[in-house]
Legacy VTK file of the C-alpha trace (Angstrom):
# vtk DataFile Version 3.0
C-alpha trace
ASCII
DATASET POLYDATA
POINTS 129 float
-37.706 -38.880 14.845
-37.688 -39.015 11.065
-37.259 -36.361 8.409
-41.018 -35.917 8.061
-41.155 -34.646 11.651
-38.330 -32.114 11.203
-39.704 -30.526 8.029
-42.699 -28.863 9.773
-40.349 -27.377 12.367
-38.154 -25.845 9.647
-41.214 -24.490 7.882
-42.454 -22.835 11.074
-39.063 -21.291 11.746
-38.103 -20.125 8.218
-41.412 -19.918 6.416
-43.062 -22.251 3.935
-41.170 -21.078 0.853
-37.502 -20.936 0.030
-37.419 -17.169 0.700
-34.848 -17.447 3.497
-32.475 -19.454 1.320
-32.952 -17.201 -1.720
-32.252 -14.078 0.345
-29.179 -15.698 1.921
-27.890 -16.767 -1.504
-28.420 -13.294 -3.006
-26.606 -11.748 -0.020
-23.683 -14.178 -0.367
-23.371 -13.467 -4.100
-23.468 -9.689 -3.517
-20.772 -9.897 -0.828
-18.592 -12.098 -3.046
-18.895 -9.710 -6.004
-18.184 -6.683 -3.795
-15.155 -8.338 -2.225
-13.818 -9.376 -5.625
-14.253 -5.858 -7.014
-12.468 -4.271 -4.059
-9.544 -6.695 -4.322
-9.243 -6.192 -8.091
-9.341 -2.375 -7.864
-7.010 -2.046 -4.843
-3.856 -0.178 -5.800
-2.246 0.262 -2.399
-2.131 3.164 -0.013
0.479 4.996 -2.032
-1.473 4.967 -5.289
0.354 3.745 -8.385
3.900 4.503 -7.174
6.183 1.767 -5.875
9.754 2.090 -4.631
12.493 -0.206 -3.394
15.777 0.770 -1.736
18.825 -0.848 -3.342
21.712 0.524 -1.250
22.581 3.195 1.304
25.852 4.601 2.620
27.083 7.454 4.777
30.717 7.996 3.806
31.191 11.253 5.728
29.585 13.501 8.298
28.320 15.882 5.636
26.661 13.531 3.144
24.726 10.301 2.768
23.970 8.345 -0.401
21.039 6.215 -1.473
20.179 4.197 -4.580
16.565 3.223 -5.086
14.203 2.088 -7.815
10.879 3.818 -8.512
8.045 2.541 -10.681
5.280 5.029 -11.492
2.771 5.643 -14.246
2.873 9.442 -14.333
6.072 10.399 -12.532
6.711 10.546 -8.818
7.888 12.889 -6.107
9.907 11.075 -3.437
11.105 12.300 -0.054
14.547 10.994 0.960
15.607 11.336 4.599
18.942 10.735 6.331
18.802 9.719 10.007
21.475 9.433 12.684
21.891 6.523 15.123
19.224 8.052 17.413
16.789 8.193 14.441
16.963 12.003 14.381
16.576 13.648 10.981
19.958 15.008 9.824
19.213 15.562 6.128
16.281 15.604 3.731
15.691 16.065 0.015
12.750 15.917 -2.399
13.436 14.025 -5.617
11.368 14.261 -8.807
11.376 11.015 -10.793
10.142 10.569 -14.370
7.431 8.044 -15.194
8.262 4.407 -15.774
10.721 2.153 -13.998
13.667 4.367 -12.954
16.839 3.869 -10.952
17.706 6.883 -8.771
21.073 7.664 -7.156
20.989 10.601 -4.753
23.409 12.284 -2.364
21.800 14.047 0.608
23.652 16.764 2.520
23.637 16.119 6.279
24.332 18.278 9.340
26.190 15.403 11.067
27.008 11.734 10.491
24.024 9.724 9.279
23.597 6.064 10.087
20.849 5.314 7.575
19.075 6.810 4.594
15.501 5.985 3.635
12.814 6.825 1.110
10.195 8.223 3.482
7.505 8.441 0.783
6.864 8.418 -2.941
3.680 9.773 -4.477
2.404 10.729 -7.880
3.536 14.146 -9.059
0.911 16.794 -8.542
-1.026 14.926 -5.834
-2.274 17.077 -2.961
-1.500 14.648 -0.109
LINES 1 130
129 0 1 2 3 4 5 6 7 8 9 10 11 12 13 14 15 16 17 18 19 20 21 22 23 24 25 26 27 28 29 30 31 32 33 34 35 36 37 38 39 40 41 42 43 44 45 46 47 48 49 50 51 52 53 54 55 56 57 58 59 60 61 62 63 64 65 66 67 68 69 70 71 72 73 74 75 76 77 78 79 80 81 82 83 84 85 86 87 88 89 90 91 92 93 94 95 96 97 98 99 100 101 102 103 104 105 106 107 108 109 110 111 112 113 114 115 116 117 118 119 120 121 122 123 124 125 126 127 128
């Protein structure tokens, strides 16, 4: 079987013109452009606010301390939570942070000894979420 015999079979299956290949190429280009746009415009689930915990401590049964860094374009509102060894909430505080790259040191009052402190969330100030 030579290539002359296979060409008629391809023409019967996909048509005489290059329409199938043109449509497939246009589809591939559209998907590539759409994927590229979505990757370029993705800003994360939390919007434009990023945070990183630097250190935590729980020196007594009535307070816990946390140091964290926040980077935001228009200011952020962060929720800091203190948890005991059973992961039960023992203290909580909302913290307003100015725009830019900021270092935050916060002491949270607790109802009993905390074992960890975490930044539960940070979002842009004024967001309705």
